[in-house]
C-alpha positions as CSV (number, residue, x, y, z in Angstrom):
1,M,-54.0,-73.5,-126.2
2,S,-56.5,-73.0,-123.4
3,R,-56.5,-69.8,-121.3
4,V,-56.7,-71.9,-118.2
5,L,-53.4,-73.6,-118.9
6,L,-51.8,-70.3,-119.9
7,F,-52.8,-68.6,-116.7
8,S,-51.6,-71.7,-114.8
9,L,-48.3,-71.2,-116.5
10,F,-48.1,-67.6,-115.7
11,M,-48.7,-68.3,-112.0
12,I,-45.9,-70.8,-111.9
13,I,-43.5,-68.0,-112.9
14,S,-43.6,-66.8,-109.3
15,L,-42.0,-70.1,-108.1
16,F,-38.8,-69.2,-110.0
17,T,-38.7,-65.5,-109.3
18,S,-35.9,-64.2,-107.1
19,T,-36.9,-62.4,-103.9
20,N,-33.9,-60.0,-104.0
21,P,-34.8,-56.3,-103.8
22,F,-34.3,-53.9,-106.7
23,V,-30.7,-53.1,-107.6
24,T,-29.3,-50.9,-110.3
25,A,-27.6,-52.4,-113.4
26,S,-24.2,-51.2,-112.2
27,E,-24.6,-53.3,-109.0
28,L,-25.1,-56.5,-110.9
29,D,-22.3,-59.1,-111.3
30,N,-23.5,-59.6,-114.9
31,N,-22.0,-56.7,-116.8
32,S,-23.1,-57.7,-120.3
33,A,-22.9,-55.0,-123.0
34,A,-26.6,-55.3,-123.7
35,L,-27.5,-54.7,-120.1
36,Q,-25.2,-51.7,-119.8
37,R,-26.5,-50.3,-123.1
38,L,-30.1,-50.7,-121.8
39,A,-29.1,-48.9,-118.6
40,K,-27.5,-46.0,-120.5
41,N,-30.5,-45.7,-122.9
42,S,-32.9,-45.6,-120.0
43,G,-31.3,-42.4,-118.8
44,G,-30.2,-44.0,-115.5
45,T,-33.8,-45.2,-114.7
46,L,-33.1,-48.9,-115.1
47,K,-33.7,-51.1,-112.1
48,V,-33.4,-54.9,-112.0
49,I,-34.5,-57.8,-109.9
50,W,-32.1,-60.7,-110.9
51,N,-33.2,-64.3,-110.9
52,E,-30.2,-66.2,-109.6
53,Q,-31.6,-69.6,-110.6
54,T,-31.8,-68.7,-114.3
55,N,-29.1,-65.9,-114.4
56,T,-31.6,-63.7,-116.2
57,P,-33.7,-60.7,-115.0
58,S,-37.0,-61.5,-113.4
59,I,-38.0,-57.8,-113.5
60,L,-36.8,-54.8,-115.4
61,T,-38.2,-51.4,-114.8
62,G,-37.5,-47.9,-116.1
63,T,-37.7,-46.1,-119.4
64,L,-36.8,-49.1,-121.4
65,S,-37.6,-47.8,-124.9
66,V,-38.4,-44.7,-126.8
67,P,-41.9,-43.5,-127.8
68,S,-43.2,-45.3,-130.8
69,M,-46.4,-45.3,-133.0
70,H,-45.7,-48.9,-134.0
71,S,-47.9,-51.8,-132.9
72,P,-47.4,-53.3,-129.4
73,Q,-46.1,-56.5,-131.1
74,W,-43.4,-54.6,-133.1
75,I,-42.3,-52.7,-130.0
76,A,-42.1,-55.8,-127.9
77,Y,-40.0,-57.7,-130.5
78,E,-37.7,-54.7,-131.1
79,F,-37.0,-54.6,-127.4
80,L,-36.3,-58.3,-127.2
81,K,-34.0,-58.0,-130.2
82,Q,-31.9,-55.5,-128.3
83,A,-32.1,-57.5,-125.0
84,K,-31.8,-61.0,-126.4
85,S,-28.3,-61.6,-124.9
86,I,-29.7,-60.6,-121.5
87,Y,-32.2,-63.4,-121.7
88,G,-30.2,-65.9,-123.6
89,L,-32.4,-65.8,-126.7
90,H,-31.1,-66.4,-130.2
91,N,-34.1,-65.3,-132.3
92,P,-36.8,-63.5,-130.3
93,E,-39.4,-63.7,-133.0
94,R,-38.9,-67.5,-133.1
95,D,-38.2,-68.1,-129.4
96,M,-40.9,-65.8,-127.9
97,K,-44.5,-66.2,-129.1
98,I,-47.1,-63.5,-128.3
99,I,-50.1,-65.2,-126.6
100,D,-52.1,-62.2,-125.4
101,I,-52.3,-58.4,-125.6
102,E,-54.3,-56.5,-123.0
103,R,-55.2,-52.9,-123.4
104,S,-56.4,-50.4,-120.8
105,Q,-56.9,-46.7,-120.9
106,D,-53.2,-45.9,-120.1
107,K,-51.3,-49.2,-120.5
108,I,-50.7,-52.1,-122.8
109,N,-49.5,-55.5,-121.6
110,V,-47.9,-57.9,-124.1
111,R,-47.6,-61.5,-122.9
112,L,-45.1,-63.8,-124.5
113,Q,-44.5,-67.5,-124.2
114,H,-40.9,-68.9,-124.4
115,L,-40.6,-71.6,-127.1
116,L,-38.0,-74.3,-127.6
117,F,-38.1,-76.1,-131.0
118,E,-41.6,-74.6,-131.4
119,T,-42.8,-76.2,-128.1
120,P,-43.6,-74.1,-125.0
121,V,-41.2,-74.0,-122.1
122,W,-43.0,-74.7,-118.8
123,G,-43.1,-71.6,-116.5
124,N,-41.3,-69.4,-119.0
125,C,-43.2,-66.3,-119.9
126,L,-42.6,-62.6,-120.2
127,V,-45.0,-59.7,-119.7
128,I,-44.0,-56.4,-121.3
129,D,-45.8,-53.4,-120.0
130,M,-45.8,-50.2,-122.1
131,D,-47.7,-46.9,-121.9
132,I,-50.0,-45.6,-124.7
133,D,-47.0,-43.7,-126.2
134,G,-45.2,-47.1,-126.8
135,V,-42.6,-46.6,-124.1
136,I,-41.8,-49.9,-122.3
137,R,-41.9,-49.3,-118.5
138,R,-41.6,-52.9,-117.1
139,V,-40.7,-56.4,-118.2
140,E,-41.4,-59.2,-115.9
141,G,-41.2,-63.0,-116.0
142,T,-38.9,-66.0,-116.3
143,V,-36.7,-67.1,-119.1
144,H,-34.2,-70.0,-118.9
145,P,-31.4,-69.1,-121.3
146,N,-29.7,-71.0,-124.0
147,L,-31.8,-74.2,-123.7
148,E,-30.9,-75.4,-127.2
149,K,-27.3,-76.1,-125.9
150,Q,-28.6,-78.4,-123.2
151,L,-30.4,-80.5,-125.9
152,F,-27.4,-80.3,-128.3
153,N,-29.6,-78.4,-130.7
154,R,-31.9,-81.3,-131.3
155,P,-35.6,-81.5,-130.3
156,M,-36.8,-84.4,-128.2
157,H,-39.6,-86.8,-129.3
158,A,-42.2,-88.4,-127.0
159,A,-42.1,-92.2,-126.4
160,I,-45.6,-92.3,-125.0
161,T,-48.8,-91.0,-126.4
162,K,-51.1,-88.2,-125.1
163,N,-53.7,-90.8,-124.3
164,E,-51.2,-92.8,-122.2
165,A,-50.3,-89.6,-120.4
166,I,-54.0,-88.9,-119.6
167,A,-54.4,-92.4,-118.3
168,T,-51.4,-91.9,-116.0
169,A,-52.8,-88.6,-114.7
170,K,-56.2,-90.2,-114.1
171,A,-54.7,-93.0,-112.1
172,T,-53.4,-90.5,-109.5
173,T,-56.8,-89.3,-108.4
174,Q,-60.1,-91.2,-108.2
175,G,-63.2,-89.3,-109.1
176,Q,-65.7,-88.3,-111.7
177,L,-64.4,-86.0,-114.5
178,A,-66.4,-82.8,-115.1
179,N,-65.1,-82.4,-118.7
180,E,-62.7,-83.7,-121.2
181,P,-59.0,-83.7,-120.2
182,T,-56.6,-81.3,-121.8
183,V,-53.0,-82.3,-122.6
184,Y,-50.1,-80.3,-124.1
185,S,-46.4,-80.8,-124.7
186,Y,-43.8,-78.7,-122.9
187,Y,-40.2,-78.6,-122.1
188,L,-39.4,-78.6,-118.3
189,P,-36.3,-76.4,-117.7
190,S,-36.3,-77.0,-113.9
191,R,-35.2,-80.6,-114.4
192,T,-31.8,-81.8,-115.5
193,G,-31.7,-82.3,-119.2
194,T,-34.8,-80.1,-119.9
195,P,-37.1,-83.1,-120.6
196,L,-40.0,-83.0,-122.9
197,I,-43.2,-83.5,-120.8
198,Y,-46.9,-83.8,-121.1
199,V,-49.0,-81.4,-119.0
200,V,-52.4,-83.0,-118.3
201,Q,-55.2,-81.0,-116.7
202,L,-58.2,-82.8,-115.2
203,Q,-61.3,-81.1,-113.7
204,Y,-63.2,-83.3,-111.3
205,S,-66.9,-82.8,-110.3
206,N,-66.7,-85.4,-107.5
207,P,-64.5,-84.5,-105.6
208,E,-64.5,-80.8,-106.8
209,I,-60.8,-80.5,-107.6
210,A,-58.6,-79.7,-110.5
211,T,-55.3,-81.4,-111.1
212,T,-52.3,-80.4,-113.3
213,T,-49.9,-83.3,-113.8
214,L,-46.5,-83.1,-115.4
215,I,-45.5,-86.4,-117.0
216,H,-42.2,-87.4,-118.5
217,S,-42.9,-88.1,-122.2
218,L,-40.2,-90.7,-122.5
219,T,-40.6,-92.7,-119.2
220,G,-44.3,-92.0,-118.5
221,R,-43.3,-91.1,-114.9
222,V,-45.2,-88.4,-112.9
223,L,-42.7,-85.6,-112.2
224,E,-45.0,-83.1,-110.5
225,Q,-48.6,-82.6,-109.7
226,Y,-50.6,-79.6,-108.5
227,K,-54.1,-79.8,-107.0
228,K,-56.6,-77.0,-106.3
């Protein structure tokens, strides 16, 4: 999957993130056992920004894990196993795919993409920040919970081809392409029924614009389009 599309995905997270200020876990209406356990294990340092649209945290900060010499991947997945009910995940190692690990002198960032039936969920990513001792300090992102239930535990299948989706995206903007189109399948959780979609990216040289078009994989209808 191209880095351009991944970074576009990550930017879209901000569209779903709550603007509420930090609150403590005890002030949240959601009193899940996992969240309360995380608050206790953090030594009272846990703070949360809650995403009211998804009913999952958009930001967790505090001392979220103990020091560990394990790999960042292992630490991230162990945290998600403990916090899976908070995010509505059933199997973190299946539902969250590590797409990047960034290391600096004093911090490690692990980026994970939310998957549904092995297909990425549009706008659903988490970034887990930890220090060099393996202590998680911050988890940020968007996860729509329990998506399998919305699809009755059955994956969707496209009725149109990727080439047909590309043709539809091209028809929305007239111009000369600078390179080959890219197209990937995603589930779109912001729409009723969490439809399977194609995300088509086109880079134009004349005019100099880039488009990202979200196309329903069953009807072929354009659902959303972003231009820059």
